[in-house]
PDB file with SEQRES, HELIX, SHEET and CRYST1 records, atoms N, CA, C and O in Angstrom:
SEQRES   1 A   61  PHE ASN LYS GLN ILE LYS LYS TYR SER HIS ARG LYS GLU          
SEQRES   2 A   61  GLN PHE GLN ASN GLU GLU SER MET GLU ARG PHE LEU VAL          
SEQRES   3 A   61  SER SER PHE ASP THR TYR ASN GLN LYS PHE LEU GLY ARG          
SEQRES   4 A   61  SER HIS LYS GLY PHE GLN GLN ALA GLU GLY GLU LEU GLU          
SEQRES   5 A   61  GLN MET LEU SER GLN PRO MET GLU ASN                          
HELIX    1 AA1 ASN A    2  SER A    9  1                                   8    
HELIX    2 AA2 LYS A   12  GLN A   14  5                                   3    
HELIX    3 AA3 GLU A   18  LYS A   35  1                                  18    
HELIX    4 AA4 GLU A   48  SER A   56  1                                   9    
CRYST1    1.000    1.000    1.000  90.00  90.00  90.00 P 1           1          
ATOM      1  N   PHE A   1      37.403  -0.379 -38.276  1.00  0.00           N  
ATOM      2  CA  PHE A   1      37.499   0.696 -39.329  1.00  0.00           C  
ATOM      3  C   PHE A   1      38.184   1.895 -38.675  1.00  0.00           C  
ATOM      4  O   PHE A   1      39.145   2.361 -39.286  1.00  0.00           O  
ATOM      5  N   ASN A   2      37.847   2.426 -37.590  1.00  0.00           N  
ATOM      6  CA  ASN A   2      38.447   3.605 -37.136  1.00  0.00           C  
ATOM      7  C   ASN A   2      39.928   3.443 -36.823  1.00  0.00           C  
ATOM      8  O   ASN A   2      40.712   4.379 -36.979  1.00  0.00           O  
ATOM      9  N   LYS A   3      40.316   2.204 -36.363  1.00  0.00           N  
ATOM     10  CA  LYS A   3      41.766   1.867 -36.242  1.00  0.00           C  
ATOM     11  C   LYS A   3      42.446   2.116 -37.568  1.00  0.00           C  
ATOM     12  O   LYS A   3      43.459   2.812 -37.644  1.00  0.00           O  
ATOM     13  N   GLN A   4      41.881   1.540 -38.610  1.00  0.00           N  
ATOM     14  CA  GLN A   4      42.454   1.644 -39.864  1.00  0.00           C  
ATOM     15  C   GLN A   4      42.753   3.119 -40.276  1.00  0.00           C  
ATOM     16  O   GLN A   4      43.848   3.487 -40.700  1.00  0.00           O  
ATOM     17  N   ILE A   5      41.676   3.918 -40.108  1.00  0.00           N  
ATOM     18  CA  ILE A   5      41.661   5.149 -40.539  1.00  0.00           C  
ATOM     19  C   ILE A   5      42.715   5.940 -39.776  1.00  0.00           C  
ATOM     20  O   ILE A   5      43.488   6.682 -40.382  1.00  0.00           O  
ATOM     21  N   LYS A   6      42.756   5.798 -38.499  1.00  0.00           N  
ATOM     22  CA  LYS A   6      43.844   6.340 -37.637  1.00  0.00           C  
ATOM     23  C   LYS A   6      45.231   6.038 -38.104  1.00  0.00           C  
ATOM     24  O   LYS A   6      46.096   6.911 -38.176  1.00  0.00           O  
ATOM     25  N   LYS A   7      45.440   4.701 -38.439  1.00  0.00           N  
ATOM     26  CA  LYS A   7      46.759   4.223 -38.756  1.00  0.00           C  
ATOM     27  C   LYS A   7      47.254   4.812 -39.980  1.00  0.00           C  
ATOM     28  O   LYS A   7      48.452   5.090 -40.036  1.00  0.00           O  
ATOM     29  N   TYR A   8      46.437   5.058 -41.047  1.00  0.00           N  
ATOM     30  CA  TYR A   8      46.777   5.666 -42.194  1.00  0.00           C  
ATOM     31  C   TYR A   8      46.957   7.114 -42.283  1.00  0.00           C  
ATOM     32  O   TYR A   8      47.790   7.653 -43.013  1.00  0.00           O  
ATOM     33  N   SER A   9      46.106   7.745 -41.477  1.00  0.00           N  
ATOM     34  CA  SER A   9      46.047   9.176 -41.393  1.00  0.00           C  
ATOM     35  C   SER A   9      47.289   9.628 -40.473  1.00  0.00           C  
ATOM     36  O   SER A   9      47.671  10.791 -40.602  1.00  0.00           O  
ATOM     37  N   HIS A  10      47.874   8.876 -39.651  1.00  0.00           N  
ATOM     38  CA  HIS A  10      48.993   9.257 -38.773  1.00  0.00           C  
ATOM     39  C   HIS A  10      50.290   9.313 -39.690  1.00  0.00           C  
ATOM     40  O   HIS A  10      51.260   9.962 -39.298  1.00  0.00           O  
ATOM     41  N   ARG A  11      50.314   8.727 -40.751  1.00  0.00           N  
ATOM     42  CA  ARG A  11      51.385   8.547 -41.546  1.00  0.00           C  
ATOM     43  C   ARG A  11      51.395   9.734 -42.625  1.00  0.00           C  
ATOM     44  O   ARG A  11      51.120   9.554 -43.812  1.00  0.00           O  
ATOM     45  N   LYS A  12      51.736  10.938 -42.079  1.00  0.00           N  
ATOM     46  CA  LYS A  12      51.602  12.184 -42.945  1.00  0.00           C  
ATOM     47  C   LYS A  12      52.421  12.124 -44.111  1.00  0.00           C  
ATOM     48  O   LYS A  12      52.002  12.615 -45.159  1.00  0.00           O  
ATOM     49  N   GLU A  13      53.641  11.530 -44.046  1.00  0.00           N  
ATOM     50  CA  GLU A  13      54.565  11.510 -45.289  1.00  0.00           C  
ATOM     51  C   GLU A  13      53.901  10.803 -46.415  1.00  0.00           C  
ATOM     52  O   GLU A  13      54.254  11.042 -47.570  1.00  0.00           O  
ATOM     53  N   GLN A  14      52.917   9.909 -46.137  1.00  0.00           N  
ATOM     54  CA  GLN A  14      52.239   9.180 -47.260  1.00  0.00           C  
ATOM     55  C   GLN A  14      51.382  10.227 -48.090  1.00  0.00           C  
ATOM     56  O   GLN A  14      51.248  10.036 -49.299  1.00  0.00           O  
ATOM     57  N   PHE A  15      50.833  11.262 -47.516  1.00  0.00           N  
ATOM     58  CA  PHE A  15      50.116  12.203 -48.180  1.00  0.00           C  
ATOM     59  C   PHE A  15      50.855  13.473 -48.494  1.00  0.00           C  
ATOM     60  O   PHE A  15      51.545  14.014 -47.630  1.00  0.00           O  
ATOM     61  N   GLN A  16      50.735  13.946 -49.665  1.00  0.00           N  
ATOM     62  CA  GLN A  16      51.505  15.155 -50.158  1.00  0.00           C  
ATOM     63  C   GLN A  16      50.875  16.415 -49.524  1.00  0.00           C  
ATOM     64  O   GLN A  16      51.618  17.330 -49.170  1.00  0.00           O  
ATOM     65  N   ASN A  17      49.571  16.500 -49.370  1.00  0.00           N  
ATOM     66  CA  ASN A  17      48.963  17.646 -48.692  1.00  0.00           C  
ATOM     67  C   ASN A  17      47.660  17.270 -48.122  1.00  0.00           C  
ATOM     68  O   ASN A  17      47.287  16.100 -48.212  1.00  0.00           O  
ATOM     69  N   GLU A  18      46.939  18.156 -47.546  1.00  0.00           N  
ATOM     70  CA  GLU A  18      45.708  17.837 -46.791  1.00  0.00           C  
ATOM     71  C   GLU A  18      44.566  17.379 -47.840  1.00  0.00           C  
ATOM     72  O   GLU A  18      43.702  16.567 -47.509  1.00  0.00           O  
ATOM     73  N   GLU A  19      44.618  17.924 -49.060  1.00  0.00           N  
ATOM     74  CA  GLU A  19      43.627  17.460 -49.968  1.00  0.00           C  
ATOM     75  C   GLU A  19      43.720  15.931 -50.424  1.00  0.00           C  
ATOM     76  O   GLU A  19      42.745  15.229 -50.695  1.00  0.00           O  
ATOM     77  N   SER A  20      44.993  15.555 -50.459  1.00  0.00           N  
ATOM     78  CA  SER A  20      45.176  14.073 -50.763  1.00  0.00           C  
ATOM     79  C   SER A  20      44.741  13.228 -49.625  1.00  0.00           C  
ATOM     80  O   SER A  20      44.197  12.144 -49.837  1.00  0.00           O  
ATOM     81  N   MET A  21      44.950  13.660 -48.465  1.00  0.00           N  
ATOM     82  CA  MET A  21      44.517  12.947 -47.202  1.00  0.00           C  
ATOM     83  C   MET A  21      42.896  12.964 -47.165  1.00  0.00           C  
ATOM     84  O   MET A  21      42.259  12.002 -46.735  1.00  0.00           O  
ATOM     85  N   GLU A  22      42.397  13.938 -47.568  1.00  0.00           N  
ATOM     86  CA  GLU A  22      40.927  14.103 -47.657  1.00  0.00           C  
ATOM     87  C   GLU A  22      40.284  13.198 -48.630  1.00  0.00           C  
ATOM     88  O   GLU A  22      39.272  12.559 -48.342  1.00  0.00           O  
ATOM     89  N   ARG A  23      40.917  13.135 -49.883  1.00  0.00           N  
ATOM     90  CA  ARG A  23      40.484  12.251 -50.884  1.00  0.00           C  
ATOM     91  C   ARG A  23      40.592  10.782 -50.413  1.00  0.00           C  
ATOM     92  O   ARG A  23      39.725   9.951 -50.685  1.00  0.00           O  
ATOM     93  N   PHE A  24      41.686  10.511 -49.702  1.00  0.00           N  
ATOM     94  CA  PHE A  24      41.819   9.028 -49.242  1.00  0.00           C  
ATOM     95  C   PHE A  24      40.709   8.787 -48.204  1.00  0.00           C  
ATOM     96  O   PHE A  24      40.061   7.742 -48.261  1.00  0.00           O  
ATOM     97  N   LEU A  25      40.462   9.716 -47.252  1.00  0.00           N  
ATOM     98  CA  LEU A  25      39.374   9.557 -46.221  1.00  0.00           C  
ATOM     99  C   LEU A  25      37.980   9.315 -46.935  1.00  0.00           C  
ATOM    100  O   LEU A  25      37.241   8.405 -46.559  1.00  0.00           O  
ATOM    101  N   VAL A  26      37.667  10.114 -47.918  1.00  0.00           N  
ATOM    102  CA  VAL A  26      36.364  10.077 -48.565  1.00  0.00           C  
ATOM    103  C   VAL A  26      36.244   8.799 -49.348  1.00  0.00           C  
ATOM    104  O   VAL A  26      35.148   8.239 -49.374  1.00  0.00           O  
ATOM    105  N   SER A  27      37.251   8.297 -49.975  1.00  0.00           N  
ATOM    106  CA  SER A  27      37.264   7.039 -50.652  1.00  0.00           C  
ATOM    107  C   SER A  27      36.932   5.923 -49.694  1.00  0.00           C  
ATOM    108  O   SER A  27      36.066   5.076 -49.915  1.00  0.00           O  
ATOM    109  N   SER A  28      37.729   5.989 -48.547  1.00  0.00           N  
ATOM    110  CA  SER A  28      37.580   4.896 -47.467  1.00  0.00           C  
ATOM    111  C   SER A  28      36.133   4.996 -46.849  1.00  0.00           C  
ATOM    112  O   SER A  28      35.561   3.947 -46.554  1.00  0.00           O  
ATOM    113  N   PHE A  29      35.603   6.040 -46.669  1.00  0.00           N  
ATOM    114  CA  PHE A  29      34.172   6.173 -46.214  1.00  0.00           C  
ATOM    115  C   PHE A  29      33.065   5.750 -47.183  1.00  0.00           C  
ATOM    116  O   PHE A  29      31.982   5.296 -46.813  1.00  0.00           O  
ATOM    117  N   ASP A  30      33.440   5.942 -48.484  1.00  0.00           N  
ATOM    118  CA  ASP A  30      32.479   5.426 -49.450  1.00  0.00           C  
ATOM    119  C   ASP A  30      32.571   3.997 -49.592  1.00  0.00           C  
ATOM    120  O   ASP A  30      31.530   3.378 -49.812  1.00  0.00           O  
ATOM    121  N   THR A  31      33.811   3.299 -49.486  1.00  0.00           N  
ATOM    122  CA  THR A  31      33.957   1.936 -49.567  1.00  0.00           C  
ATOM    123  C   THR A  31      33.265   1.239 -48.482  1.00  0.00           C  
ATOM    124  O   THR A  31      32.622   0.207 -48.673  1.00  0.00           O  
ATOM    125  N   TYR A  32      33.408   1.850 -47.257  1.00  0.00           N  
ATOM    126  CA  TYR A  32      32.775   1.273 -46.023  1.00  0.00           C  
ATOM    127  C   TYR A  32      31.316   1.480 -46.139  1.00  0.00           C  
ATOM    128  O   TYR A  32      30.639   0.586 -45.631  1.00  0.00           O  
ATOM    129  N   ASN A  33      30.632   2.530 -46.734  1.00  0.00           N  
ATOM    130  CA  ASN A  33      29.283   2.645 -46.850  1.00  0.00           C  
ATOM    131  C   ASN A  33      28.736   1.681 -47.870  1.00  0.00           C  
ATOM    132  O   ASN A  33      27.657   1.126 -47.660  1.00  0.00           O  
ATOM    133  N   GLN A  34      29.396   1.469 -48.906  1.00  0.00           N  
ATOM    134  CA  GLN A  34      28.988   0.573 -49.983  1.00  0.00           C  
ATOM    135  C   GLN A  34      28.910  -0.862 -49.425  1.00  0.00           C  
ATOM    136  O   GLN A  34      27.977  -1.599 -49.746  1.00  0.00           O  
ATOM    137  N   LYS A  35      29.880  -1.254 -48.599  1.00  0.00           N  
ATOM    138  CA  LYS A  35      29.998  -2.578 -47.968  1.00  0.00           C  
ATOM    139  C   LYS A  35      28.743  -2.836 -47.152  1.00  0.00           C  
ATOM    140  O   LYS A  35      28.134  -3.900 -47.262  1.00  0.00           O  
ATOM    141  N   PHE A  36      28.355  -1.859 -46.330  1.00  0.00           N  
ATOM    142  CA  PHE A  36      27.214  -2.117 -45.416  1.00  0.00           C  
ATOM    143  C   PHE A  36      25.894  -1.539 -45.922  1.00  0.00           C  
ATOM    144  O   PHE A  36      24.931  -1.455 -45.159  1.00  0.00           O  
ATOM    145  N   LEU A  37      25.834  -1.163 -47.112  1.00  0.00           N  
ATOM    146  CA  LEU A  37      24.508  -0.570 -47.664  1.00  0.00           C  
ATOM    147  C   LEU A  37      23.396  -1.525 -47.600  1.00  0.00           C  
ATOM    148  O   LEU A  37      22.286  -1.121 -47.253  1.00  0.00           O  
ATOM    149  N   GLY A  38      23.592  -2.747 -47.900  1.00  0.00           N  
ATOM    150  CA  GLY A  38      22.543  -3.828 -48.199  1.00  0.00           C  
ATOM    151  C   GLY A  38      22.246  -4.500 -46.891  1.00  0.00           C  
ATOM    152  O   GLY A  38      21.293  -5.279 -46.844  1.00  0.00           O  
ATOM    153  N   ARG A  39      22.937  -4.282 -45.876  1.00  0.00           N  
ATOM    154  CA  ARG A  39      22.620  -5.017 -44.533  1.00  0.00           C  
ATOM    155  C   ARG A  39      21.554  -4.414 -43.834  1.00  0.00           C  
ATOM    156  O   ARG A  39      21.321  -3.214 -43.976  1.00  0.00           O  
ATOM    157  N   SER A  40      20.815  -5.212 -43.016  1.00  0.00           N  
ATOM    158  CA  SER A  40      19.718  -4.612 -42.258  1.00  0.00           C  
ATOM    159  C   SER A  40      19.667  -5.437 -40.826  1.00  0.00           C  
ATOM    160  O   SER A  40      20.168  -6.559 -40.738  1.00  0.00           O  
ATOM    161  N   HIS A  41      19.090  -4.858 -39.835  1.00  0.00           N  
ATOM    162  CA  HIS A  41      19.174  -5.474 -38.513  1.00  0.00           C  
ATOM    163  C   HIS A  41      18.387  -6.873 -38.624  1.00  0.00           C  
ATOM    164  O   HIS A  41      17.697  -7.166 -39.601  1.00  0.00           O  
ATOM    165  N   LYS A  42      18.553  -7.600 -37.636  1.00  0.00           N  
ATOM    166  CA  LYS A  42      17.761  -8.809 -37.497  1.00  0.00           C  
ATOM    167  C   LYS A  42      16.299  -8.589 -37.319  1.00  0.00           C  
ATOM    168  O   LYS A  42      15.975  -7.707 -36.523  1.00  0.00           O  
ATOM    169  N   GLY A  43      15.414  -9.220 -37.905  1.00  0.00           N  
ATOM    170  CA  GLY A  43      14.061  -9.047 -37.683  1.00  0.00           C  
ATOM    171  C   GLY A  43      13.488  -7.873 -38.566  1.00  0.00           C  
ATOM    172  O   GLY A  43      12.345  -7.949 -39.019  1.00  0.00           O  
ATOM    173  N   PHE A  44      14.218  -6.899 -38.777  1.00  0.00           N  
ATOM    174  CA  PHE A  44      13.778  -5.806 -39.651  1.00  0.00           C  
ATOM    175  C   PHE A  44      13.598  -6.212 -41.161  1.00  0.00           C  
ATOM    176  O   PHE A  44      12.722  -5.643 -41.812  1.00  0.00           O  
ATOM    177  N   GLN A  45      14.330  -7.098 -41.699  1.00  0.00           N  
ATOM    178  CA  GLN A  45      14.333  -7.656 -43.039  1.00  0.00           C  
ATOM    179  C   GLN A  45      12.973  -8.415 -43.142  1.00  0.00           C  
ATOM    180  O   GLN A  45      12.355  -8.345 -44.204  1.00  0.00           O  
ATOM    181  N   GLN A  46      12.524  -9.063 -42.205  1.00  0.00           N  
ATOM    182  CA  GLN A  46      11.313  -9.754 -42.150  1.00  0.00           C  
ATOM    183  C   GLN A  46      10.124  -8.825 -42.201  1.00  0.00           C  
ATOM    184  O   GLN A  46       9.176  -9.127 -42.927  1.00  0.00           O  
ATOM    185  N   ALA A  47      10.104  -7.776 -41.524  1.00  0.00           N  
ATOM    186  CA  ALA A  47       8.992  -6.831 -41.414  1.00  0.00           C  
ATOM    187  C   ALA A  47       9.107  -5.624 -42.549  1.00  0.00           C  
ATOM    188  O   ALA A  47       8.298  -4.697 -42.574  1.00  0.00           O  
ATOM    189  N   GLU A  48      10.171  -5.743 -43.454  1.00  0.00           N  
ATOM    190  CA  GLU A  48      10.288  -4.698 -44.357  1.00  0.00           C  
ATOM    191  C   GLU A  48       9.101  -4.608 -45.337  1.00  0.00           C  
ATOM    192  O   GLU A  48       8.615  -3.503 -45.577  1.00  0.00           O  
ATOM    193  N   GLY A  49       8.657  -5.631 -45.863  1.00  0.00           N  
ATOM    194  CA  GLY A  49       7.485  -5.613 -46.654  1.00  0.00           C  
ATOM    195  C   GLY A  49       6.252  -4.893 -46.152  1.00  0.00           C  
ATOM    196  O   GLY A  49       5.580  -4.122 -46.837  1.00  0.00           O  
ATOM    197  N   GLU A  50       6.009  -5.229 -44.838  1.00  0.00           N  
ATOM    198  CA  GLU A  50       4.828  -4.712 -44.151  1.00  0.00           C  
ATOM    199  C   GLU A  50       4.945  -3.174 -43.811  1.00  0.00           C  
ATOM    200  O   GLU A  50       4.000  -2.386 -43.807  1.00  0.00           O  
ATOM    201  N   LEU A  51       6.176  -2.899 -43.545  1.00  0.00           N  
ATOM    202  CA  LEU A  51       6.592  -1.421 -43.294  1.00  0.00           C  
ATOM    203  C   LEU A  51       6.351  -0.644 -44.509  1.00  0.00           C  
ATOM    204  O   LEU A  51       5.718   0.410 -44.456  1.00  0.00           O  
ATOM    205  N   GLU A  52       6.859  -1.146 -45.684  1.00  0.00           N  
ATOM    206  CA  GLU A  52       6.789  -0.401 -46.862  1.00  0.00           C  
ATOM    207  C   GLU A  52       5.250  -0.116 -47.262  1.00  0.00           C  
ATOM    208  O   GLU A  52       4.875   0.944 -47.762  1.00  0.00           O  
ATOM    209  N   GLN A  53       4.376  -1.267 -46.957  1.00  0.00           N  
ATOM    210  CA  GLN A  53       3.078  -1.167 -47.294  1.00  0.00           C  
ATOM    211  C   GLN A  53       2.303  -0.093 -46.424  1.00  0.00           C  
ATOM    212  O   GLN A  53       1.430   0.656 -46.862  1.00  0.00           O  
ATOM    213  N   MET A  54       2.769  -0.141 -45.111  1.00  0.00           N  
ATOM    214  CA  MET A  54       2.176   0.884 -44.189  1.00  0.00           C  
ATOM    215  C   MET A  54       2.531   2.299 -44.619  1.00  0.00           C  
ATOM    216  O   MET A  54       1.700   3.206 -44.649  1.00  0.00           O  
ATOM    217  N   LEU A  55       3.817   2.440 -44.953  1.00  0.00           N  
ATOM    218  CA  LEU A  55       4.232   3.823 -45.340  1.00  0.00           C  
ATOM    219  C   LEU A  55       3.785   4.258 -46.677  1.00  0.00           C  
ATOM    220  O   LEU A  55       3.810   5.459 -46.944  1.00  0.00           O  
ATOM    221  N   SER A  56       3.379   3.392 -47.541  1.00  0.00           N  
ATOM    222  CA  SER A  56       2.826   3.843 -48.789  1.00  0.00           C  
ATOM    223  C   SER A  56       1.392   4.179 -48.813  1.00  0.00           C  
ATOM    224  O   SER A  56       0.903   4.805 -49.754  1.00  0.00           O  
ATOM    225  N   GLN A  57       0.718   3.786 -47.817  1.00  0.00           N  
ATOM    226  CA  GLN A  57      -0.839   4.017 -47.671  1.00  0.00           C  
ATOM    227  C   GLN A  57      -0.960   5.490 -47.099  1.00  0.00           C  
ATOM    228  O   GLN A  57      -0.174   5.888 -46.239  1.00  0.00           O  
ATOM    229  N   PRO A  58      -1.975   6.282 -47.608  1.00  0.00           N  
ATOM    230  CA  PRO A  58      -2.171   7.587 -47.190  1.00  0.00           C  
ATOM    231  C   PRO A  58      -2.570   7.664 -45.731  1.00  0.00           C  
ATOM    232  O   PRO A  58      -3.248   6.735 -45.293  1.00  0.00           O  
ATOM    233  N   MET A  59      -2.251   8.602 -44.971  1.00  0.00           N  
ATOM    234  CA  MET A  59      -2.612   8.663 -43.542  1.00  0.00           C  
ATOM    235  C   MET A  59      -4.066   9.001 -43.403  1.00  0.00           C  
ATOM    236  O   MET A  59      -4.587   9.918 -44.039  1.00  0.00           O  
ATOM    237  N   GLU A  60      -4.687   8.261 -42.582  1.00  0.00           N  
ATOM    238  CA  GLU A  60      -6.198   8.449 -42.303  1.00  0.00           C  
ATOM    239  C   GLU A  60      -6.352   9.165 -40.984  1.00  0.00           C  
ATOM    240  O   GLU A  60      -5.800   8.677 -39.998  1.00  0.00           O  
ATOM    241  N   ASN A  61      -7.053  10.281 -40.874  1.00  0.00           N  
ATOM    242  CA  ASN A  61      -7.273  11.035 -39.640  1.00  0.00           C  
ATOM    243  C   ASN A  61      -8.425  10.514 -38.956  1.00  0.00           C  
ATOM    244  O   ASN A  61      -8.786  11.011 -37.889  1.00  0.00           O  
TER     245      ASN A  61                                                      
END                                                                             
């Protein structure tokens, strides 16, 4: 992902100004975040239900 960002951002003639380059970068980051939003680490998915239950219970002192 970083290589792709560097590759496109170094081509300055592709962008008319800094704002257009910023829009491109924000769009790229948003696409990247959406792609990996639903992923979770190995083992975490199995414990997710138990963790949610633990966090939803009030703390007991």
